[in-house]
N, C-alpha and C positions, 0 to 999 in steps of 0.2 A: 504493499498500498504506499503510496506517495503523499506525504504532507507537506505542504507549504506551511512556511512559519515567517513571522515579521514580530521584532520585539523581544523575542525569546533567546534567552542563553543556550543554544542546542547546538550541536556539531551536525556539520554538513555530510549528506551522503547518506550511506547505508547503516543503520545502525541495529543491533541485535536487541531483539525484545527479551528483557530479563525475566522470565516467564516461571513462576515458582511452582505451578502445576508441572511443568515440563521438567525442572530441578528434581520434584519428588516422583516423577515416573523415573528418571536417569537413575536416582539412588536405589530405587526397587529392584529395576530390571537389569541395572549395570551392563546396557547394551553396546555393542560393538560401534553403533555411530548414534548421534545425537543432529537432530535436524530443526532447530530454533526456527523462530521468523525472523525476519529483517525487514524494518521498515526504511522507506528511503526519505530523508528530510530535506527539502528543498528551499533555501531561503528566498521569499518573495516569488516563489514559483506558481503562483496561483493557477494559471493556465493549464500546467501539466497535471497539477493534482488530483487527488482523489479527495482529501479531506484538507481541512486549514485551521491552523492553531495561530493566535495574534493576541498580542495582549491589548488591554483594553484602551490603554494610550494610542495605541496604535490604529485601532479598528477603523479610523477612518480612513486611513491610507486604502484598505481595501474598499470600504464602502462607496467611496468618491467614484471609482472605476462603475461601479453597478448604478450609481444618479446619474453619472453622464451620459452613459448607454441608454438609460430609460428618458433622459431630456432630449436626446435627440431622436429617438424613435417615436415619442410623443408630440414632436413637432413636424413629424409627415403621415402619422397614421390618420386613417379616417375610420378606421374600426372600432366600433363603442365598446364593443366586448373587449377588444385590446386595450384601449384606452383605462377600461375600469380596472383591468388586473395590472396594469404598470401602475396606474394612479395610486392602487392599494400596496403595490411594493416600495413605491417611494416614500410613501407616507410613513412606513414601517421605519426603512432606512434612515430618514430624520431624525428617528428614536435613537439612532446609534447602535441598532440592533442588526445583525444580518439575515437575510432574506430565508435562511432556511429555518428561521423561529416563528417565521410568521403561519397562522392557522392559514389553511388553503382548502378548498375542494380539490377531487381528483382532475377536474377540468384544467382547474386553475393551476395546479402544479405540473401538468403535461405542458402548458404553455411557456411557463417560466424556465421550467427544464431545456425547453428547445430554445429560449430565446437566448439563453446561455448566461445568466448573471451568476457571477463569480460566487457570490455569497449564499446562492442556494445550495453550493457545496454544503455537506456537512463542516461547519464551523464552530470552533471553541473558542469562547473570548476569556483570556485567564488574565487575573488579579497581580499574579505574582509572576515576574519576568524569569524566575529561578526556577519555575517548574522543571522536572527531570523529564528525559526522553520517554522514559516508562510512562510516566505521570500523564504526559502529552499525548503519547500513543494509546493510551487506555481510555483517556478522555475523548479522543476523535474517532475511535473504535465504537463505544457508546453511541455517539452522536451520528454515526454512520450506520448504525443497526448491524455490526457486522462480530463475529467472533471467532474462537479457535474452536476445534475437535482435535483428537488427539488418538494418535496409534502407538502401541508399546508394546516392545517385546525384546529378545534377546540379540536379534539381529539391529534394530533401531528403534528408537523413541522420538516420534516428530510431533509437531504442532502443524494445523493445517488451518487455512483462513477462509471461512464463508460466511454468507449472509446468515443473520439469527433466523431460526427456525426453517432452514435448509433441510429438506427432506433428506432420509436414508440414502438414497439413490443417488442425490447430488453429492452427497459426502462420499459415496462409494468411486463417483466419477473424478472427484478431485484426485483422489490416491492413484487411480489408474482408470482408464476408459473401459477395459475390459471387466473391471469389478463392476461397474455399472451396466454393461451389456448383459452380462451374466448373472446378474443380482438375484440373490434368492431372499436370503435374510440378512439382517444387520443386528449381531449381538453387542447391547450397550450398556454401559454401567457409569456411574458417577464417579469422577475421580475420587472423592472421599471414600466412597465405598471399595473403591477397587485396592486403595492405601489399607484398608482393613484385612485384606485377603493376602495368601502368599503370592498368586499370579491369578492371571484370566481364568484359568480352569479350576483353580480353587475357588474362584470368587463364584464360578457357574455352578459348582456342587452346591455352594451355599445360598443358592436362589438369589444372589446379589445381582445377576446380569438378567437383561430383559431379552427377548428376540422379538423384532419388530420389523414390519414391513417396507416397502419403497417410500409409500407417502409418510411416513412417521417423522412429524418435525422433531430434529436432533436437539434436545437441550444445550446450553453453554456448558462447558468444563465436563464434557462427556469424552470418554476413551471408548473405542469400538473395534470391532472386526466383522467383517465383511466374509459372508457364506457366498460363493458364486459357483457358476458353473457356464464355460466357454467350451 
């Protein structure tokens, strides 16, 4: 995930997310390989970013781009519906709040998304310029409604990045397309429950795991194994 930032004391480029769950799984399974998730932090890289982190004192540096774009469009459009949406967004921006915080119906959101306002991207405003990279990444993830799920075993422990409430077959496809294509069931367990068992098999024998179908929404902090046949 690419996160643009302004006003924050953050390193530029790819940074490893220090994931406490991944550390727990590494300690338990002692795998041959650990694959953490890396965020990419971009100073002022709003256009390229999937999320934005900015200090409150710098927020107008971002919002002014959207205000200028709206003013330009309002000066030429004759579409009344478009005028209403853009005027609503402009009034919200004048309160020094990003557009992503504005309540909109589905049609309004679709239009604003296509119009390309920068602050419609998941934007977190921080009062503290010294927020850590992990804190920033967690906050932007929450705003963007994305999450991690995990796979764990002797060969590898890994964090995977998906939208919140992603179904089991989508998670399987993140791991490998063959797992989605031949999906049968997913065996899932919460991180907390797995930590009380010796391993995944032991957790299953204790009734701590759950077999779910492809449409099942996978909760946050879930460790899973995919049963498949191709």
